[in-house]
C-alpha positions in Angstrom: -0.1 0.0 0.0 2.9 2.3 0.7 4.5 1.7 -2.6 1.2 2.6 -4.3 1.1 6.0 -2.7 4.7 6.7 -3.5 4.0 5.8 -7.4 1.0 8.5 -7.5 2.8 11.4 -5.4 5.0 12.4 -8.1 2.6 12.7 -11.0 0.0 14.5 -8.7 2.7 16.9 -7.6 3.8 17.5 -11.4 0.3 18.0 -12.3 -0.5 20.4 -9.5 2.8 22.3 -10.2 1.9 22.6 -14.0 -1.8 23.9 -13.4 -0.5 26.5 -10.8 2.4 27.4 -13.4 -0.2 28.2 -15.9 -2.5 30.3 -13.8 0.7 32.4 -12.8 1.7 32.9 -16.4 -1.8 34.0 -17.6 -1.8 36.7 -14.6 1.5 37.9 -15.8 0.4 38.3 -19.3 -2.8 40.3 -18.3 -0.6 42.7 -16.3 1.6 43.5 -19.3 -1.1 44.7 -21.4 -2.0 47.7 -19.3 -2.3 50.9 -20.8 -0.8 54.2 -19.6 -1.6 57.8 -20.5 0.5 59.6 -22.8 0.5 63.3 -23.6 0.4 65.3 -27.1 1.7 68.7 -27.4 -1.2 70.3 -29.3 -1.4 74.0 -27.9 1.1 73.8 -25.2 3.6 71.0 -24.1 1.8 68.0 -22.6 -1.6 69.5 -22.8 -3.8 66.5 -24.3 -4.0 63.1 -22.8 -4.1 59.9 -24.9 -4.1 56.3 -24.3 -0.7 54.4 -25.0 1.1 51.3 -24.1 3.9 50.2 -21.9 4.9 47.5 -24.5 4.6 47.0 -28.2 6.0 48.9 -31.1 7.9 52.2 -30.1 6.1 55.6 -30.9 2.7 56.2 -29.8 1.5 58.2 -32.6 -1.9 59.8 -33.0 -2.9 60.5 -36.7 -2.7 64.2 -37.4 -1.2 65.1 -34.3 2.2 63.3 -33.8 3.8 61.3 -31.3 2.6 61.2 -27.7 5.1 61.2 -24.7 5.1 60.3 -21.0 5.2 63.3 -18.5 8.4 62.6 -17.1 11.2 65.1 -18.1 8.9 67.6 -19.8 7.3 65.1 -22.0 10.4 63.2 -23.3 9.6 59.7 -22.1 8.9 57.4 -25.2 5.7 55.5 -25.0 4.4 52.6 -27.1 1.6 51.7 -29.5 -1.2 49.9 -27.5 -1.4 46.3 -28.3 
């Protein structure tokens, strides 16, 4: 009976670890898709807020208005196109 318990313990632990890892990986992916607020310089520097991303292709551009930047260092932080 003891030998039977030992045979099943390792596969059950492996499955539990795999399921836990899958949920942890999915939570990390959801966090990386969060958007951030970028600012366009329409009338003054950093006066118009728009939605940009933290990851993706560089250059959060808005058609007809140019590129949006993060508020840090007088609107110079490069943001990304939202995914």
